[in-house]
C-alpha positions as CSV (number, residue, x, y, z in Angstrom):
1,M,-110.4,-5.1,97.9
2,A,-112.5,-8.4,97.9
3,E,-115.9,-7.8,97.6
4,L,-118.9,-11.0,96.9
5,G,-121.0,-11.0,94.3
6,E,-124.1,-12.8,92.9
7,S,-123.2,-15.7,90.5
8,G,-125.0,-16.2,87.8
9,D,-125.3,-20.1,87.9
10,V,-128.3,-19.8,90.7
11,H,-131.0,-22.7,90.2
12,K,-134.5,-21.4,90.7
13,G,-136.7,-23.4,92.1
14,K,-136.1,-27.2,93.6
15,G,-132.7,-29.6,93.4
16,K,-132.8,-32.3,91.2
17,K,-131.3,-34.5,93.9
18,R,-133.0,-33.8,97.2
19,G,-135.9,-32.3,96.4
20,G,-135.3,-28.8,98.1
21,V,-134.6,-24.8,97.4
22,R,-131.0,-24.6,96.6
23,A,-128.7,-21.5,98.5
24,K,-127.6,-18.8,96.6
25,K,-123.6,-19.1,96.3
26,M,-121.7,-15.9,96.0
27,S,-118.6,-15.7,94.3
28,T,-115.5,-13.8,95.4
29,R,-113.3,-11.4,93.6
30,I,-110.0,-10.2,94.5
31,D,-108.9,-6.6,93.2
32,M,-105.2,-7.7,92.9
33,T,-104.1,-3.6,92.0
34,P,-103.2,-2.7,95.0
35,M,-100.3,-5.7,95.6
36,V,-99.2,-5.3,91.8
37,D,-98.5,-1.4,92.9
38,L,-96.8,-2.5,96.0
39,G,-95.1,-5.0,94.4
40,F,-94.2,-2.4,91.6
41,L,-93.2,0.3,94.8
42,L,-90.5,-2.1,96.0
43,V,-89.0,-3.4,92.6
44,T,-88.4,0.7,92.3
45,F,-87.0,1.3,95.8
46,F,-84.7,-1.7,95.9
47,I,-83.8,-0.6,92.2
48,L,-82.6,2.9,93.5
49,T,-80.9,2.2,96.8
50,T,-79.1,-0.9,95.1
51,T,-75.1,0.3,94.1
52,M,-73.9,-1.4,91.5
53,S,-70.2,-3.1,91.8
54,Q,-67.8,-0.7,91.0
55,P,-65.3,-1.7,88.3
56,K,-61.9,-2.9,89.4
57,A,-59.2,-1.1,87.9
58,M,-55.2,-1.2,88.5
59,Q,-53.1,1.7,87.6
60,V,-49.8,0.7,85.1
61,V,-47.9,2.9,83.8
62,M,-45.8,1.7,80.4
63,P,-42.7,3.2,80.0
64,D,-42.7,5.6,76.5
65,K,-41.4,3.9,73.1
66,K,-40.7,7.0,71.6
67,I,-37.9,7.6,73.9
68,K,-34.8,7.5,71.0
69,D,-31.8,8.7,73.1
70,P,-30.4,6.1,75.6
71,E,-29.5,9.6,77.9
72,E,-32.7,10.0,78.4
73,K,-33.9,6.6,79.1
74,S,-33.8,5.5,82.9
75,K,-30.6,4.1,84.4
76,I,-31.1,0.9,87.4
77,R,-28.3,-0.2,89.0
78,E,-27.6,-4.1,88.1
79,S,-27.8,-5.3,91.6
80,E,-31.8,-3.6,91.9
81,A,-32.9,-5.4,88.8
82,M,-35.0,-8.8,88.0
83,T,-36.5,-9.8,85.4
84,I,-39.5,-11.9,85.6
85,L,-40.7,-14.3,82.2
86,L,-44.1,-15.8,82.5
87,G,-44.2,-19.3,80.7
88,S,-46.1,-22.3,80.0
89,N,-47.6,-24.4,82.7
90,N,-47.9,-21.3,85.3
91,R,-44.1,-21.5,84.9
92,I,-42.1,-18.1,86.0
93,F,-39.0,-18.0,84.9
94,Y,-36.7,-14.9,86.3
95,Y,-33.1,-13.9,86.5
96,Y,-30.6,-10.9,88.2
97,P,-29.8,-9.5,84.6
98,K,-25.7,-8.8,84.8
99,Q,-24.0,-7.3,81.8
100,G,-21.4,-9.2,79.7
101,E,-22.6,-12.7,82.0
102,E,-24.7,-15.6,79.9
103,L,-28.3,-15.5,81.2
104,K,-29.1,-18.2,83.8
105,M,-32.6,-18.7,84.2
106,E,-34.2,-20.7,87.5
107,V,-38.0,-21.8,87.3
108,T,-40.3,-21.3,90.1
109,Y,-44.1,-21.6,90.2
110,F,-46.7,-19.0,92.0
111,N,-46.5,-20.5,94.9
112,K,-43.0,-19.8,95.9
113,I,-42.3,-16.4,93.8
114,E,-43.6,-14.5,96.8
115,K,-40.7,-15.1,98.9
116,I,-38.2,-14.4,96.5
117,L,-39.5,-11.4,95.3
118,I,-39.9,-10.4,99.6
119,D,-36.2,-11.1,100.0
120,K,-34.8,-9.2,96.5
121,N,-36.7,-6.4,98.2
122,K,-34.9,-6.9,101.5
123,E,-32.0,-7.3,99.8
124,V,-31.8,-4.4,97.2
125,L,-33.9,-1.6,100.3
126,A,-30.5,-3.1,102.5
127,L,-28.0,-1.9,99.7
128,Q,-29.9,1.2,98.4
129,R,-29.6,2.2,102.3
130,A,-26.1,1.0,103.1
131,N,-25.1,3.3,99.6
132,N,-28.0,6.5,100.2
133,W,-29.1,5.5,96.5
134,K,-32.3,7.3,95.8
135,L,-33.4,9.7,93.5
136,P,-33.0,13.4,94.7
137,T,-36.9,13.8,94.5
138,D,-37.8,10.9,96.8
139,T,-38.1,10.7,100.3
140,A,-37.8,6.7,100.2
141,F,-35.9,4.1,98.9
142,N,-37.4,2.3,96.0
143,G,-36.3,-1.4,96.7
144,V,-36.7,-4.0,94.2
145,Y,-37.2,-3.2,90.3
146,I,-39.2,-5.7,88.4
147,G,-39.3,-6.1,84.5
148,I,-42.3,-8.6,83.9
149,K,-42.3,-10.3,80.2
150,P,-45.7,-12.4,79.6
151,T,-44.3,-14.8,76.4
152,D,-47.1,-16.1,74.0
153,D,-47.4,-19.2,76.1
154,S,-48.1,-17.6,79.1
155,K,-51.8,-16.9,79.9
156,Y,-53.6,-13.8,80.7
157,E,-54.5,-14.8,84.4
158,N,-50.7,-15.6,85.2
159,M,-50.1,-12.0,83.9
160,V,-53.0,-10.5,86.5
161,N,-51.5,-12.4,89.4
162,M,-48.0,-11.4,88.9
163,L,-49.3,-7.9,89.6
164,D,-51.3,-8.9,91.8
165,E,-47.8,-10.4,93.9
166,M,-46.3,-6.8,92.7
167,K,-49.4,-5.4,95.3
168,I,-48.8,-8.4,98.2
169,C,-45.3,-8.2,98.4
170,G,-45.3,-4.0,98.1
171,I,-42.8,-3.9,95.2
172,K,-43.6,-0.3,93.9
173,S,-41.2,-0.3,91.1
174,Y,-42.2,-2.6,88.0
175,A,-42.6,-2.3,84.1
176,I,-44.6,-4.8,81.5
177,L,-42.5,-5.2,79.0
178,D,-41.6,-7.4,75.5
179,P,-39.5,-10.4,75.8
180,T,-36.4,-10.4,73.8
181,P,-35.2,-12.8,71.2
182,E,-31.9,-14.2,73.0
183,E,-34.6,-14.6,76.4
184,I,-37.0,-16.7,74.1
185,A,-34.3,-18.9,73.0
186,I,-33.3,-19.5,76.1
187,L,-36.5,-20.6,77.6
188,P,-37.5,-24.4,78.0
189,K,-40.6,-25.6,76.0
């Protein structure tokens, strides 16, 4: 609340310049306590009603490295598989593994990989439907199986972008793997 009070600086008697009596000066004092209380109430209200941003995490299932029996490992047909290597300078190397053939890698960038992934997934889904290739427990066809292999020269951002591309393209089956020495030897620098 505001209140008026007498100032201690009031001259008694006549003034020096005009020769008259000076009026008493009243000082104003504003009590800031209610405004500070209101400020703290508002800050408390906004802190308690604000929702903090939740961290966004993507679930990635990694293959079990402890499996030693080759019969226990899942078998994927060559026609259903694709391997992607993430290289330096945002380059993407991909190939379709074929038993007994030399690796032939093709190079692309992130702005073109989406079309390649969608086309390969459509091709594999058509092949799976034609041959009725699905697991007994599955009710739908899986599509292409992709092995994503980041190299030492790739950036973490490229790995995240590739996982985003898997979601965008609707690819259900992919794994993050280590590149083999043969693959590293073939990569252009």
